[in-house]
N, C-alpha and C positions, 0 to 999 in steps of 0.2 A: 230391833227387828230387821231393819234394812242392812246393818252390819253384818248379820248372819247370811243374807243373800248374796253379798259382794263375792266371796270366793268361788261359788258355783259358775257365776258369769265369768270370771277370769279364767277358769279352768276350760270352760266352753270355748272362749276366745282362742286360748293358747292351742287347744286340740285342733280347732278349726284352722288356725294358721298353719300348724305343722302338716295337717292333711293336704292343704293347698300347695305347701312346699314339696311334699312328695309327689303329688300329681304333676307339678310344674317340672320336676326333675325327670320323671317318667316321660313326659312329652319331649323334653330336650334329648333324652337319651334315645327315643325312637327316631327323632329327627336325625340325630348323629348316625344312626345305624342305616336308615333308608336313604338318606342324602349323603352317603359316605364319600362319593365321588366328588360332590361340589364342596363339601367341607374339607376334605383332605387336600384338594387343589388349593382352596383359599388359604389354609394354613401352611402349606409349603410356599405359597406366593408371599405370605407375610414374612416368614422366615428368610426367605431369599432377599427380600426387599430390604429388611433389617440388615442383613449382611452386607449388601451392596451400597447402602446409604452413606456410609463413610467414604467410599470412594467417590460417589457423586458429590459429596460436599467438598471433597478435595479438589475436584475439577472445577467446581464453582470458585475457588480461590483464584484461579487463573483466568477469571472472567468469561467462563464457558457457560452458557445459558443451562439452566437445570434440566430443561427438556432435552436439550441435545446431550448432556452429560448422562441422563438416564439412558438414552438411545445406545450411546457408546458402550455403557457398561453391560446392557442386556445383550447387544450383538457380540461383545466380548465373550460372555458367558456361554452364548449359542455356540460360538466358534470353538471355545475350548471343550465344550460337551462334545461337539461334532468330531473333534480330533480324537479325544478320549474313546468315543464310541466306535470311530473308525479302527482305532488301535485294537480295542477289545474285541470288534468284529473280526478282525484278521486272526486273532488268537483263537476265538471260538471257532471260526471256519476250520482252522488247523485241528482243533481238538474234535470237531465233528467228523473230519476226515479219519481221525483214529477211533472214532467211537465204536466201530464193531470190535476192535480189540478190547476195549474196556468192557463192552456189552458181554462179551464172551467170558471175561474174568468175573464179572459180576454174576453172571448165570452160574458159573462154576461154584462160586462161594454160596449163592442162594440154594443150589442144589445139595451141597455138603451140609448146610444147615438143616435142610429139610431131611436128609438121611439120618442125621444125628436125632432129630425130633422123632421120626419114624421108628428109629431103633429104640428110643426111650419108651415111646408108645407101645411097641411090640413087647417089650420086656414087661410092662405093667399089665397089659390085656392082649390076650391071644384070640379075641373073639372075632376081630375083624378080618375077613378072608382077603387074600391079596391076589389070587389067581383069578383069571377071567373078569377082572374089574374092567368095566368100560372105560375107554379113552376119554378123557376130557376134550370137548370140542372148544375151540376159542369163542369167547364170548361176544356177541354181535356189539358193535359200537353204538351207544345210545345216542340217538339224534339230539336229545336234549343237553347232553354234555358238550356237543359240537356247538349248539346255540349259545350255551353259557361261555364256552371259550370264545367264540366270535364276539359276543356281547362285551366281555371282560377287555378284549383287546380294542374294541371300538371305543369303550369308555376310557381307556388308558390314553389312546391317541387323542380323543377329544381333550382331556385334562393336559396333556402335555403341550397341545396346540394353544390353549387358553392361557396357560401359565406365564409364557413371555409377556403377553399383552397386560395380564393383571400386574405383573411385577413393574413393567414400564409405567403404567398409570399410578401405581402407588408411590413410585419414586419421583415422576414427574409433578405430580399433584400433592406431594407430601404435606405442604403447608395447608391447602385448601382442605385435605381430609383430616388433619390434625385439628384445625380450627373448627370444623364441621362436627368432629367427635365431641369436642368440648361443649358445643352449643347443645349437645343432646341433654346435658345435665343442668340442674338449677345453678344460678350464679354463685351461691354460697358454698357449692361443692366442686366448683371448677378448679380450684388450687389444688385440692386434694386428688382429683381425677388426673390433672396434669403431672404431679409428682408420681403417681402410680404408673402412669404410661411411660414416663421417662425411666423408672426403675425397671419396668418390663422391657423397655428397649435396651437398656444396658446389659440386663440378664440374658436376653436372647443373643444379643451380639457376642458376649463373651462366651457362651455357651457354643454358638456355631463357630466362632474363630477358634477356640480350644479344641472342640472335637475334630475340626478339619486337621489340625496340626496333629492330634493324636492318632487319626485315622491314617494319615499320610506316613507316620512313623512306623505303625503297626504294618501297613502294606510294605514298607521298605525292609523291616526287618524279617518278615515272614518271607519275602521274596528272596532275601538274602540266605536265608536258612534253607529254603527249598532248593536254591541254586547250588549251595554247598553240598547237599545231599545228592546232586545229579538227577533231581527229578525232572520229568518233562512238564512243559508250561509252568515254570516257576513264578514268572511275572503274573500270569492270569490267576493261579491258585493264591498269590500273595495279595492280589488286589480283592479277591472274595473274602479273604480272611480280615483284610482291613474293613471292609464294608460291613461285614459281621460285627466287628468290634463296636459298632454304633448301638448295637442292642447289648446292654449291660448283663453281665453274668452269663445269660444264655450264648451270647457270641462266641464266647471263649470254647464252648462245647461244640457249637454248631460248625466252627471252623476246621473241626476234625473231618468232617465228612468228604468235602472235596479233596482234601489231601489225602485222605485214605484211599479214595477211589483212584486217583493218580498213582499212588504208591503200590497199588496192587499189580501194576505192569512190571514191577522192579522187585518187590520184596514180599516175602510169605511168612516170615517168623513173627511171632508176637512182640518180642522186644523191639524190633525196628518200628512197628506202629506205636509202641508205648513211647519210644523216643520222640516221635511226630507229636503225640498228644501232650507229653510233658512240656516240650519246647514250646508249642503253641500256647498252652495254658500259662506257662511263664511269661511269654511275651504280653499276652492280653492282660494278665493280672497286674504286671508291672506298669503297664500303660494306663491302667484303670485306678491304680492306687498310689502310683508315684507321679506319673506326668500329668494325668487329667486333674487331679485336685490342685496342682499348681496353676493350671491354666483356666479350669471351670469352676473348682469347688468354691472359691472365694465368693462367687456370685450366686450360684445355683443353690447351695447349701440346703441339700435334700438328705434326710437320713435313709438307711438301707431299707428299712421297713416300707417307708413311702414310695421309694423307687420300685421295689418289689411288687407292691400292691397296684401302683400305676401301670407296670408292665403287664401284669395280669389282666387289669380292667381293659385297657385300651388294646391290647393284644386280642381280647375276646370280642371287642366291639369292632375293630377294623383289621384284624390279622396282622400281617407283616408291617404294614404301614403304621399300625397302632404302636407297634414296638418301637419304631423309629421316633414317632411324635410323642411317646409317653413322657419323656423327661421334660422337653420344652413345655408341654401342657401343664404339667404338675409344678414346674418352677413358676410358671405364670400365675397358677392358682395361689402358690404360696405369697407372692408378691402382693396379689390383690388381697389376700387375707391379712397381710402385715399392715395394709393401709386402711382396713375396715375394722372399726373398733369391736363391732359383735363378732367378727370372724378371727381375731387375733389368736384366740387358744388354737384354732385349727392350724394357723400359720406356725405357731410355736410347736405343734404336734408334727408337722411336716418338716421343721428345720432340723439340721444336725446338731 
């Protein structure tokens, strides 16, 4: 009699455990969504700290204290970013001076497309009168949009301000943070956790180093291509193309838009725009399928389905920042699954 009562209790326990996991996952997702600024700042700081840690360890070999080495590397990154930002600012300022020309060209294109659409609509239906139609007045600016924009800029400024301090403390107190993290787990699991953290560190370092090289190669190849075509602002457009390469698959198409807008000032035929699209797709595809696997794929080991789903999910949660962070987050999840016995099937499904 008692043997027949055991299965229902097991079923109830399993169902309750699954429900609790779903609720916990929903709470974590809501936290990621509403605390996006905090979480994104923390994740970017962790990635940057992993990227700079080998340089700090190299400075330690010359008897430079770790705190001083961490400060040197953070200041060096700030200086490089300031120099790059200043160079980009001058290019953007030049582009802003020429913006009226490009705006007129874009308005001409939009007007031509609208005329085509209205022509098609007029051929399908003659019911809508065209004479005496009231002219559309410009829509007033919604104050809520202005407040949202100001809030977003303030949040971005706050994140950029906090990130150098976070990276510095992570680098300077690496051993204390590492030891404290291990103390959060039972003694019987600390060896497993240590191996997992070391694999995560290696994966993120390889990913960041590899993608940095790939991005620089795409920037150089795109800039050289735009320069050979005689386009205006070839370096600025090439930099945008390289940065978009950090978004797998979608970046190859998104890179068309700035190039097409610049090309409007010089070309009008479809064939010339098709040439730009073809060459850009070729550059991005070669970089992602030939160069990136040699530099990144050995450690990341994610299949195309997992990458696509992660891009969709994290892009939905965090927008553009989610597209950039999708691959590191998914690669970290794959490493954790590989070191957790009950999650190993998920790790095998994520692997290539």
